[in-house]
N, CA, C, O and the ligand as a Tripos MOL2 file, in Angstrom:
@<TRIPOS>MOLECULE
protein
  237   235    60     0     0
PROTEIN
NO_CHARGES

@<TRIPOS>ATOM
      1 N          -3.0520   17.1520   -3.3830 N.3       1 MET1
      2 CA         -2.5490   15.8180   -3.6800 C.3       1 MET1
      3 C          -2.1170   15.0970   -2.4130 C.2       1 MET1
      4 O          -0.9390   15.1150   -2.0550 O.2       1 MET1
      5 N          -3.0390   14.4810   -1.7540 N.am      2 GLY2
      6 CA         -2.6920   13.7290   -0.5510 C.3       2 GLY2
      7 C          -2.0830   12.3930   -0.9000 C.2       2 GLY2
      8 O          -2.0310   11.9870   -2.0610 O.2       2 GLY2
      9 N          -1.6390   11.7420    0.1070 N.am      3 GLU3
     10 CA         -1.1160   10.3970   -0.1170 C.3       3 GLU3
     11 C          -2.2610    9.4940   -0.5230 C.2       3 GLU3
     12 O          -3.3800    9.6080   -0.0230 O.2       3 GLU3
     13 N          -1.9600    8.6120   -1.4230 N.am      4 LYS4
     14 CA         -2.9880    7.6810   -1.8350 C.3       4 LYS4
     15 C          -3.2200    6.6550   -0.7350 C.2       4 LYS4
     16 O          -4.3590    6.3170   -0.4130 O.2       4 LYS4
     17 N          -2.1480    6.1770   -0.1760 N.am      5 MET5
     18 CA         -2.2510    5.1930    0.8930 C.3       5 MET5
     19 C          -1.1780    5.4940    1.9140 C.2       5 MET5
     20 O          -0.1940    6.1730    1.6210 O.2       5 MET5
     21 N          -1.3730    4.9920    3.0950 N.am      6 LYS6
     22 CA         -0.3350    5.1340    4.1030 C.3       6 LYS6
     23 C           0.8520    4.2330    3.7960 C.2       6 LYS6
     24 O           2.0020    4.5620    4.0860 O.2       6 LYS6
     25 N           0.5420    3.0990    3.2060 N.am      7 LEU7
     26 CA          1.6000    2.1530    2.9010 C.3       7 LEU7
     27 C           2.5210    2.7030    1.8280 C.2       7 LEU7
     28 O           2.0700    3.2600    0.8270 O.2       7 LEU7
     29 N           3.7690    2.5430    2.0420 N.am      8 ASN8
     30 CA          4.7340    3.0170    1.0780 C.3       8 ASN8
     31 C           5.2760    1.8230    0.3070 C.2       8 ASN8
     32 O           6.3610    1.3110    0.5800 O.2       8 ASN8
     33 N           4.4970    1.4130   -0.6410 N.am      9 LEU9
     34 CA          4.8460    0.1920   -1.3640 C.3       9 LEU9
     35 C           5.5520    0.5060   -2.6590 C.2       9 LEU9
     36 O           5.2350    1.4750   -3.3490 O.2       9 LEU9
     37 N           6.4780   -0.2990   -2.9590 N.am     10 ASN10
     38 CA          7.0880   -0.2070   -4.2650 C.3      10 ASN10
     39 C           6.7170   -1.4620   -5.0310 C.2      10 ASN10
     40 O           7.3790   -2.4950   -4.9320 O.2      10 ASN10
     41 N           5.6650   -1.3480   -5.7790 N.am     11 LEU11
     42 CA          5.1590   -2.5390   -6.4530 C.3      11 LEU11
     43 C           5.7400   -2.7000   -7.8470 C.2      11 LEU11
     44 O           5.2300   -3.4740   -8.6570 O.2      11 LEU11
     45 N           6.7870   -1.9800   -8.1140 N.am     12 LYS12
     46 CA          7.4040   -2.1600   -9.4270 C.3      12 LYS12
     47 C           8.1570   -3.4740   -9.4750 C.2      12 LYS12
     48 O           8.2730   -4.0930  -10.5330 O.2      12 LYS12
     49 N           8.6650   -3.8960   -8.3350 N.am     13 GLN13
     50 CA          9.2090   -5.2450   -8.2930 C.3      13 GLN13
     51 C           7.9810   -6.1250   -8.3880 C.2      13 GLN13
     52 O           7.2080   -6.2260   -7.4360 O.2      13 GLN13
     53 N           7.8010   -6.7560   -9.5210 N.am     14 ASP14
     54 CA          6.5980   -7.5630   -9.6440 C.3      14 ASP14
     55 C           6.6850   -8.7560   -8.7180 C.2      14 ASP14
     56 O           7.7460   -9.0830   -8.1870 O.2      14 ASP14
     57 N           5.5530   -9.3920   -8.5390 N.am     15 GLU15
     58 CA          5.5110  -10.6090   -7.7460 C.3      15 GLU15
     59 C           5.8780  -10.4220   -6.3030 C.2      15 GLU15
     60 O           6.7800  -11.0860   -5.7900 O.2      15 GLU15
     61 N           5.1950   -9.5340   -5.6520 N.am     16 LEU16
     62 CA          5.3240   -9.4920   -4.2090 C.3      16 LEU16
     63 C           4.3610  -10.5210   -3.6450 C.2      16 LEU16
     64 O           3.1970  -10.6020   -4.0350 O.2      16 LEU16
     65 N           4.8820  -11.2940   -2.7240 N.am     17 LYS17
     66 CA          4.0070  -12.2860   -2.1220 C.3      17 LYS17
     67 C           4.0660  -12.1820   -0.6140 C.2      17 LYS17
     68 O           5.0650  -11.7660   -0.0270 O.2      17 LYS17
     69 N           2.9820  -12.5680   -0.0200 N.am     18 CYS18
     70 CA          2.9280  -12.6210    1.4290 C.3      18 CYS18
     71 C           4.0130  -13.5680    1.9220 C.2      18 CYS18
     72 O           4.0980  -14.7080    1.4650 O.2      18 CYS18
     73 N           4.8310  -13.1080    2.8400 N.am     19 GLU19
     74 CA          5.9510  -13.9290    3.2970 C.3      19 GLU19
     75 C           5.4840  -15.0680    4.1940 C.2      19 GLU19
     76 O           6.2420  -15.9950    4.4790 O.2      19 GLU19
     77 N           4.2570  -14.9940    4.6270 N.am     20 GLN20
     78 CA          3.7280  -16.0570    5.4680 C.3      20 GLN20
     79 C           2.9900  -17.1110    4.6520 C.2      20 GLN20
     80 O           3.3120  -18.2960    4.7410 O.2      20 GLN20
     81 N           2.0200  -16.7010    3.8700 N.am     21 CYS21
     82 CA          1.1740  -17.6770    3.1930 C.3      21 CYS21
     83 C           1.4030  -17.7380    1.6910 C.2      21 CYS21
     84 O           0.9000  -18.6470    1.0310 O.2      21 CYS21
     85 N           2.1430  -16.7990    1.1420 N.am     22 GLY22
     86 CA          2.4530  -16.8570   -0.2770 C.3      22 GLY22
     87 C           1.4100  -16.2440   -1.1900 C.2      22 GLY22
     88 O           1.5510  -16.3080   -2.4110 O.2      22 GLY22
     89 N           0.3680  -15.6520   -0.6280 N.am     23 SER23
     90 CA         -0.6350  -15.0070   -1.4740 C.3      23 SER23
     91 C          -0.0380  -13.8110   -2.1950 C.2      23 SER23
     92 O           0.7870  -13.0910   -1.6330 O.2      23 SER23
     93 N          -0.4470  -13.5990   -3.4190 N.am     24 PRO24
     94 CA          0.0110  -12.4050   -4.1420 C.3      24 PRO24
     95 C          -0.4480  -11.1460   -3.4210 C.2      24 PRO24
     96 O          -1.5580  -11.0860   -2.8930 O.2      24 PRO24
     97 N           0.4090  -10.1580   -3.4070 N.am     25 ILE25
     98 CA          0.0780   -8.9120   -2.7150 C.3      25 ILE25
     99 C          -0.1540   -7.8190   -3.7340 C.2      25 ILE25
    100 O           0.6230   -7.6460   -4.6730 O.2      25 ILE25
    101 N          -1.2280   -7.0870   -3.5370 N.am     26 ASN26
    102 CA         -1.4700   -5.9150   -4.3700 C.3      26 ASN26
    103 C          -1.7710   -4.7290   -3.4730 C.2      26 ASN26
    104 O          -1.8120   -4.8520   -2.2490 O.2      26 ASN26
    105 N          -1.9790   -3.5890   -4.0950 N.am     27 GLU27
    106 CA         -2.1560   -2.3890   -3.2780 C.3      27 GLU27
    107 C          -3.3850   -2.4660   -2.3920 C.2      27 GLU27
    108 O          -3.4720   -1.7840   -1.3710 O.2      27 GLU27
    109 N          -4.3360   -3.3020   -2.7910 N.am     28 GLY28
    110 CA         -5.5610   -3.3860   -2.0150 C.3      28 GLY28
    111 C          -5.4190   -4.1880   -0.7380 C.2      28 GLY28
    112 O          -6.1080   -3.9200    0.2460 O.2      28 GLY28
    113 N          -4.5330   -5.1670   -0.7450 N.am     29 ASN29
    114 CA         -4.4810   -6.0220    0.4440 C.3      29 ASN29
    115 C          -3.1360   -5.9910    1.1620 C.2      29 ASN29
    116 O          -2.9140   -6.7520    2.1040 O.2      29 ASN29
    117 N          -2.2510   -5.1230    0.7230 N.am     30 ALA30
    118 CA         -0.9080   -5.1630    1.2710 C.3      30 ALA30
    119 C          -0.8610   -4.7600    2.7350 C.2      30 ALA30
    120 O          -1.5410   -3.8350    3.1760 O.2      30 ALA30
    121 N          -0.0360   -5.4860    3.4670 N.am     31 TYR31
    122 CA          0.2230   -5.1430    4.8570 C.3      31 TYR31
    123 C           1.7170   -5.2470    5.0470 C.2      31 TYR31
    124 O           2.3100   -6.2910    4.7740 O.2      31 TYR31
    125 N           2.3280   -4.1820    5.5070 N.am     32 THR32
    126 CA          3.7800   -4.2130    5.6610 C.3      32 THR32
    127 C           4.1650   -4.0180    7.1100 C.2      32 THR32
    128 O           3.4540   -3.3870    7.8920 O.2      32 THR32
    129 N           5.2980   -4.5740    7.4370 N.am     33 GLU33
    130 CA          5.8030   -4.4820    8.8000 C.3      33 GLU33
    131 C           7.3130   -4.3280    8.6860 C.2      33 GLU33
    132 O           7.9670   -5.0820    7.9660 O.2      33 GLU33
    133 N           7.8540   -3.3660    9.3860 N.am     34 GLU34
    134 CA          9.2840   -3.1670    9.3070 C.3      34 GLU34
    135 C           9.9740   -3.7550   10.5220 C.2      34 GLU34
    136 O           9.5760   -3.4970   11.6580 O.2      34 GLU34
    137 N          10.9970   -4.5370   10.2830 N.am     35 LYS35
    138 CA         11.7950   -5.1100   11.3670 C.3      35 LYS35
    139 C          13.2580   -4.9060   11.0360 C.2      35 LYS35
    140 O          13.7140   -5.2540    9.9470 O.2      35 LYS35
    141 N          13.9770   -4.3510   11.9600 N.am     36 ASN36
    142 CA         15.4130   -4.1690   11.7770 C.3      36 ASN36
    143 C          15.7550   -3.5150   10.4450 C.2      36 ASN36
    144 O          16.7380   -3.8750    9.7970 O.2      36 ASN36
    145 N          14.9450   -2.5670   10.0520 N.am     37 GLY37
    146 CA         15.2450   -1.8280    8.8410 C.3      37 GLY37
    147 C          14.8300   -2.5080    7.5570 C.2      37 GLY37
    148 O          15.0030   -1.9560    6.4710 O.2      37 GLY37
    149 N          14.2800   -3.7100    7.6760 N.am     38 LYS38
    150 CA         13.8410   -4.4010    6.4690 C.3      38 LYS38
    151 C          12.3170   -4.4520    6.4620 C.2      38 LYS38
    152 O          11.6830   -4.6790    7.4930 O.2      38 LYS38
    153 N          11.7560   -4.2400    5.3040 N.am     39 ILE39
    154 CA         10.3030   -4.2680    5.2040 C.3      39 ILE39
    155 C           9.8340   -5.6400    4.7550 C.2      39 ILE39
    156 O          10.3060   -6.1920    3.7610 O.2      39 ILE39
    157 N           8.9040   -6.1630    5.5060 N.am     40 HIS40
    158 CA          8.3200   -7.4560    5.1690 C.3      40 HIS40
    159 C           6.9040   -7.2330    4.6730 C.2      40 HIS40
    160 O           6.1850   -6.3560    5.1520 O.2      40 HIS40
    161 N           6.5270   -8.0350    3.7160 N.am     41 TYR41
    162 CA          5.2220   -7.8610    3.0840 C.3      41 TYR41
    163 C           4.3000   -9.0270    3.4000 C.2      41 TYR41
    164 O           4.6790  -10.1960    3.3270 O.2      41 TYR41
    165 N           3.0950   -8.6680    3.7480 N.am     42 PHE42
    166 CA          2.0950   -9.6900    4.0460 C.3      42 PHE42
    167 C           0.7670   -9.2990    3.4170 C.2      42 PHE42
    168 O           0.5590   -8.1630    2.9920 O.2      42 PHE42
    169 N          -0.1340  -10.2960    3.3750 N.am     43 CYS43
    170 CA         -1.4500  -10.0020    2.8080 C.3      43 CYS43
    171 C          -2.3770   -9.4420    3.8760 C.2      43 CYS43
    172 O          -3.3800   -8.8010    3.5630 O.2      43 CYS43
    173 N          -2.0380   -9.6870    5.1470 N.am     44 CYS44
    174 CA         -2.8980   -9.1990    6.2120 C.3      44 CYS44
    175 C          -2.1170   -9.2020    7.5180 C.2      44 CYS44
    176 O          -1.0330   -9.7800    7.6030 O.2      44 CYS44
    177 N          -2.6660   -8.5630    8.5160 N.am     45 SER45
    178 CA         -1.9610   -8.4660    9.7880 C.3      45 SER45
    179 C          -1.8440   -9.8210   10.4600 C.2      45 SER45
    180 O          -0.9070  -10.0580   11.2220 O.2      45 SER45
    181 N          -2.7880  -10.7160   10.1830 N.am     46 HIS46
    182 CA         -2.7290  -12.0380   10.7970 C.3      46 HIS46
    183 C          -1.5010  -12.8040   10.3230 C.2      46 HIS46
    184 O          -0.8360  -13.4840   11.1050 O.2      46 HIS46
    185 N          -1.2150  -12.6850    9.0460 N.am     47 CYS47
    186 CA         -0.0350  -13.3570    8.5230 C.3      47 CYS47
    187 C           1.2270  -12.7550    9.1280 C.2      47 CYS47
    188 O           2.1780  -13.4760    9.4280 O.2      47 CYS47
    189 N           1.2400  -11.4660    9.3020 N.am     48 ALA48
    190 CA          2.4060  -10.8270    9.9080 C.3      48 ALA48
    191 C           2.6160  -11.3490   11.3190 C.2      48 ALA48
    192 O           3.7410  -11.6520   11.7160 O.2      48 ALA48
    193 N           1.5400  -11.4530   12.0680 N.am     49 GLU49
    194 CA          1.6540  -11.9520   13.4360 C.3      49 GLU49
    195 C           2.1900  -13.3770   13.4660 C.2      49 GLU49
    196 O           3.0690  -13.7110   14.2610 O.2      49 GLU49
    197 N           1.6460  -14.2030   12.5910 N.am     50 LYS50
    198 CA          2.1140  -15.5860   12.5220 C.3      50 LYS50
    199 C           3.5870  -15.6380   12.1710 C.2      50 LYS50
    200 O           4.3660  -16.3560   12.7980 O.2      50 LYS50
    201 N           3.9480  -14.8810   11.1780 N.am     51 TYR51
    202 CA          5.3210  -14.8870   10.6920 C.3      51 TYR51
    203 C           6.2830  -14.4840   11.7920 C.2      51 TYR51
    204 O           7.3020  -15.1400   12.0070 O.2      51 TYR51
    205 N           5.9610  -13.4160   12.4820 N.am     52 PHE52
    206 CA          6.8950  -12.9350   13.4950 C.3      52 PHE52
    207 C           6.8780  -13.8030   14.7450 C.2      52 PHE52
    208 O           7.8780  -13.8720   15.4600 O.2      52 PHE52
    209 N           5.7630  -14.4650   15.0210 N.am     53 SER53
    210 CA          5.7800  -15.3560   16.1760 C.3      53 SER53
    211 C           6.5630  -16.6150   15.8400 C.2      53 SER53
    212 O           7.1400  -17.2460   16.7260 O.2      53 SER53
    213 N           6.5850  -16.9800   14.5730 N.am     54 LYS54
    214 CA          7.3490  -18.1420   14.1620 C.3      54 LYS54
    215 C           8.8450  -17.8410   14.1240 C.2      54 LYS54
    216 O           9.6660  -18.6420   14.5720 O.2      54 LYS54
    217 N           9.1780  -16.6880   13.5880 N.am     55 HIS55
    218 CA         10.5920  -16.3770   13.3900 C.3      55 HIS55
    219 C          11.1540  -15.5040   14.5100 C.2      55 HIS55
    220 O          12.3590  -15.2590   14.5650 O.2      55 HIS55
    221 N          10.3050  -15.0500   15.3760 N.am     56 GLY56
    222 CA         10.7900  -14.1830   16.4350 C.3      56 GLY56
    223 C          11.2700  -12.8480   15.8970 C.2      56 GLY56
    224 O          10.9110  -12.4410   14.7920 O.2      56 GLY56
    225 N          12.0670  -12.1890   16.6740 N.am     57 GLU57
    226 CA         12.5690  -10.8830   16.2450 C.3      57 GLU57
    227 C          13.8500  -11.0370   15.4590 C.2      57 GLU57
    228 O          14.4310  -10.0510   15.0030 O.2      57 GLU57
    229 N          14.2840  -12.2500   15.3010 N.am     58 ASN58
    230 CA         15.5680  -12.5160   14.6760 C.3      58 ASN58
    231 C          15.4690  -12.7350   13.1910 C.2      58 ASN58
    232 O          15.7130  -13.8360   12.6970 O.2      58 ASN58
    233 N          15.1160  -11.7030   12.4870 N.am     59 ILE59
    234 CA         14.9540  -11.8930   11.0520 C.3      59 ILE59
    235 C          16.0210  -11.1150   10.3100 C.2      59 ILE59
    236 O          16.0610  -11.1410    9.0800 O.2      59 ILE59
    237 ZN         -0.7430  -14.0290    3.9670 Zn       60 ZN60
@<TRIPOS>BOND
     1     1     2 1
     2     2     3 1
     3     3     4 2
     4     3     5 am
     5     5     6 1
     6     6     7 1
     7     7     8 2
     8     7     9 am
     9     9    10 1
    10    10    11 1
    11    11    12 2
    12    11    13 am
    13    13    14 1
    14    14    15 1
    15    15    16 2
    16    15    17 am
    17    17    18 1
    18    18    19 1
    19    19    20 2
    20    19    21 am
    21    21    22 1
    22    22    23 1
    23    23    24 2
    24    23    25 am
    25    25    26 1
    26    26    27 1
    27    27    28 2
    28    27    29 am
    29    29    30 1
    30    30    31 1
    31    31    32 2
    32    31    33 am
    33    33    34 1
    34    34    35 1
    35    35    36 2
    36    35    37 am
    37    37    38 1
    38    38    39 1
    39    39    40 2
    40    39    41 am
    41    41    42 1
    42    42    43 1
    43    43    44 2
    44    43    45 am
    45    45    46 1
    46    46    47 1
    47    47    48 2
    48    47    49 am
    49    49    50 1
    50    50    51 1
    51    51    52 2
    52    51    53 am
    53    53    54 1
    54    54    55 1
    55    55    56 2
    56    55    57 am
    57    57    58 1
    58    58    59 1
    59    59    60 2
    60    59    61 am
    61    61    62 1
    62    62    63 1
    63    63    64 2
    64    63    65 am
    65    65    66 1
    66    66    67 1
    67    67    68 2
    68    67    69 am
    69    69    70 1
    70    70    71 1
    71    71    72 2
    72    71    73 am
    73    73    74 1
    74    74    75 1
    75    75    76 2
    76    75    77 am
    77    77    78 1
    78    78    79 1
    79    79    80 2
    80    79    81 am
    81    81    82 1
    82    82    83 1
    83    83    84 2
    84    83    85 am
    85    85    86 1
    86    86    87 1
    87    87    88 2
    88    87    89 am
    89    89    90 1
    90    90    91 1
    91    91    92 2
    92    91    93 am
    93    93    94 1
    94    94    95 1
    95    95    96 2
    96    95    97 am
    97    97    98 1
    98    98    99 1
    99    99   100 2
   100    99   101 am
   101   101   102 1
   102   102   103 1
   103   103   104 2
   104   103   105 am
   105   105   106 1
   106   106   107 1
   107   107   108 2
   108   107   109 am
   109   109   110 1
   110   110   111 1
   111   111   112 2
   112   111   113 am
   113   113   114 1
   114   114   115 1
   115   115   116 2
   116   115   117 am
   117   117   118 1
   118   118   119 1
   119   119   120 2
   120   119   121 am
   121   121   122 1
   122   122   123 1
   123   123   124 2
   124   123   125 am
   125   125   126 1
   126   126   127 1
   127   127   128 2
   128   127   129 am
   129   129   130 1
   130   130   131 1
   131   131   132 2
   132   131   133 am
   133   133   134 1
   134   134   135 1
   135   135   136 2
   136   135   137 am
   137   137   138 1
   138   138   139 1
   139   139   140 2
   140   139   141 am
   141   141   142 1
   142   142   143 1
   143   143   144 2
   144   143   145 am
   145   145   146 1
   146   146   147 1
   147   147   148 2
   148   147   149 am
   149   149   150 1
   150   150   151 1
   151   151   152 2
   152   151   153 am
   153   153   154 1
   154   154   155 1
   155   155   156 2
   156   155   157 am
   157   157   158 1
   158   158   159 1
   159   159   160 2
   160   159   161 am
   161   161   162 1
   162   162   163 1
   163   163   164 2
   164   163   165 am
   165   165   166 1
   166   166   167 1
   167   167   168 2
   168   167   169 am
   169   169   170 1
   170   170   171 1
   171   171   172 2
   172   171   173 am
   173   173   174 1
   174   174   175 1
   175   175   176 2
   176   175   177 am
   177   177   178 1
   178   178   179 1
   179   179   180 2
   180   179   181 am
   181   181   182 1
   182   182   183 1
   183   183   184 2
   184   183   185 am
   185   185   186 1
   186   186   187 1
   187   187   188 2
   188   187   189 am
   189   189   190 1
   190   190   191 1
   191   191   192 2
   192   191   193 am
   193   193   194 1
   194   194   195 1
   195   195   196 2
   196   195   197 am
   197   197   198 1
   198   198   199 1
   199   199   200 2
   200   199   201 am
   201   201   202 1
   202   202   203 1
   203   203   204 2
   204   203   205 am
   205   205   206 1
   206   206   207 1
   207   207   208 2
   208   207   209 am
   209   209   210 1
   210   210   211 1
   211   211   212 2
   212   211   213 am
   213   213   214 1
   214   214   215 1
   215   215   216 2
   216   215   217 am
   217   217   218 1
   218   218   219 1
   219   219   220 2
   220   219   221 am
   221   221   222 1
   222   222   223 1
   223   223   224 2
   224   223   225 am
   225   225   226 1
   226   226   227 1
   227   227   228 2
   228   227   229 am
   229   229   230 1
   230   230   231 1
   231   231   232 2
   232   231   233 am
   233   233   234 1
   234   234   235 1
   235   235   236 2
@<TRIPOS>SUBSTRUCTURE
     1 MET1         2 RESIDUE 1 A MET
     2 GLY2         6 RESIDUE 1 A GLY
     3 GLU3        10 RESIDUE 1 A GLU
     4 LYS4        14 RESIDUE 1 A LYS
     5 MET5        18 RESIDUE 1 A MET
     6 LYS6        22 RESIDUE 1 A LYS
     7 LEU7        26 RESIDUE 1 A LEU
     8 ASN8        30 RESIDUE 1 A ASN
     9 LEU9        34 RESIDUE 1 A LEU
    10 ASN10       38 RESIDUE 1 A ASN
    11 LEU11       42 RESIDUE 1 A LEU
    12 LYS12       46 RESIDUE 1 A LYS
    13 GLN13       50 RESIDUE 1 A GLN
    14 ASP14       54 RESIDUE 1 A ASP
    15 GLU15       58 RESIDUE 1 A GLU
    16 LEU16       62 RESIDUE 1 A LEU
    17 LYS17       66 RESIDUE 1 A LYS
    18 CYS18       70 RESIDUE 1 A CYS
    19 GLU19       74 RESIDUE 1 A GLU
    20 GLN20       78 RESIDUE 1 A GLN
    21 CYS21       82 RESIDUE 1 A CYS
    22 GLY22       86 RESIDUE 1 A GLY
    23 SER23       90 RESIDUE 1 A SER
    24 PRO24       94 RESIDUE 1 A PRO
    25 ILE25       98 RESIDUE 1 A ILE
    26 ASN26      102 RESIDUE 1 A ASN
    27 GLU27      106 RESIDUE 1 A GLU
    28 GLY28      110 RESIDUE 1 A GLY
    29 ASN29      114 RESIDUE 1 A ASN
    30 ALA30      118 RESIDUE 1 A ALA
    31 TYR31      122 RESIDUE 1 A TYR
    32 THR32      126 RESIDUE 1 A THR
    33 GLU33      130 RESIDUE 1 A GLU
    34 GLU34      134 RESIDUE 1 A GLU
    35 LYS35      138 RESIDUE 1 A LYS
    36 ASN36      142 RESIDUE 1 A ASN
    37 GLY37      146 RESIDUE 1 A GLY
    38 LYS38      150 RESIDUE 1 A LYS
    39 ILE39      154 RESIDUE 1 A ILE
    40 HIS40      158 RESIDUE 1 A HIS
    41 TYR41      162 RESIDUE 1 A TYR
    42 PHE42      166 RESIDUE 1 A PHE
    43 CYS43      170 RESIDUE 1 A CYS
    44 CYS44      174 RESIDUE 1 A CYS
    45 SER45      178 RESIDUE 1 A SER
    46 HIS46      182 RESIDUE 1 A HIS
    47 CYS47      186 RESIDUE 1 A CYS
    48 ALA48      190 RESIDUE 1 A ALA
    49 GLU49      194 RESIDUE 1 A GLU
    50 LYS50      198 RESIDUE 1 A LYS
    51 TYR51      202 RESIDUE 1 A TYR
    52 PHE52      206 RESIDUE 1 A PHE
    53 SER53      210 RESIDUE 1 A SER
    54 LYS54      214 RESIDUE 1 A LYS
    55 HIS55      218 RESIDUE 1 A HIS
    56 GLY56      222 RESIDUE 1 A GLY
    57 GLU57      226 RESIDUE 1 A GLU
    58 ASN58      230 RESIDUE 1 A ASN
    59 ILE59      234 RESIDUE 1 A ILE
    60 ZN60       237 GROUP 0 **** ****
C-alpha cells in the first residue's frame, strides 16, 4: 500500500480553490506550497509563483 500521491491533501473540507486564480482544486490538479507552517493550495505551480511573488514571503 504505497502512497497514492505525494500531496497530502485533506479534501474533506469541500470547496478548495486555487488561492491565486480561484479555480476549483481536486486531487488531479492540486498543487500545494507550505509557507510559515501554513499550506496554500493552488491549481498549478504557475499560480503559486504568481501568488508568492505578489504577496512576498509575508503571508
Ligand atoms: Zn490557479
